[in-house]
Every structure is written in C-alpha cells, then in structure tokens.
C-alpha positions, 0 to 999 in steps of 0.5 A: 224829040231826044227826050222822048227817045231817052224816055222810051229807052228808059222804060224799055230797060225797066220793063225788060228787067221784070221778065224772069221765067225760072221754074220755082219747082226746079229752083226749090225742089224741096218746097213742093215735095209733100212727105206728110202722108207717104204710103207704100201703095200711093208713093213707094210701090209705083217707084219700085215698079217703074224704077227698080222692078223692071226687066233686067233689074230687080224683077222676078227672074232678074237681078236679085233681090226681087223688089217687085213685092212689098215683102221683097222691098221691105226686106231690103229696107229693113237691112238698110240697103234701100237707104244706102243705095237710093238715098246715101248712094253707097257703094253705088247709086240705085237705080243704075240709070241715075239718082231719083229726083230729090222729091222721090228720095225724100218720100222714100226716106220718110217712108223708111223713117216711118218704119216702112209700113205697108199702108 
C-alpha cells in the first residue's frame, strides 16, 4: 500500500510540472509581429486615427500638429518627430497615454524606414 501511495505521489508531481500556461505572444512579442508589408492605409492610418488624431490631441482643432491626414502625419515623419516621440520617446513619449505596443512601434519604424509611403 505504501508503494502505491509513493507511486501516485510521484506521478502527480511529474504531471503537475508539465502544466505551464504562459502566452507566447506576451513572452516573445517580436516573433508575432509581421512588418513585411506595412502600409499607410492598413497599418499606420488606423494607429494615427485611434492613438493620435483623437479629440483633445492631434485632431483638427486640437493640439498641433494635425495628425488626422496622411499629409500631416508625413510632415511629422519627414521632420523626424514621429521617430523621436513614438519610437525613441524623446523628449517625451507619444501618445501621452503611454507607449504603443512593441509590434505597433515596429510597424511605424518599418514604415518610416521605407520612406513613409502613402500606399
């Protein structure tokens, strides 16, 4: 009987060690970020509309610069301000609510490196 209890305890310990529920995307955020075909319309514009060009921020009638259009966003990109504020976080991070997720930052960086095209 003692041997049965020991065997049951041993099996329980071995099986319990195999239960591991981490989220791969949280552990390895860059592995799940596709930056091979970043476009203004599919990737960057939605970020600009939901994180930058919102009421009270960089929308028409809000804080300058107006980032609600490609031309406004591109002007800031060409001047290095998107890279500085969103990627390098200097002199302070944008958006003001906190840094974008790592994948979004990588997409913006890739778009900037590609010349910030309107595609």
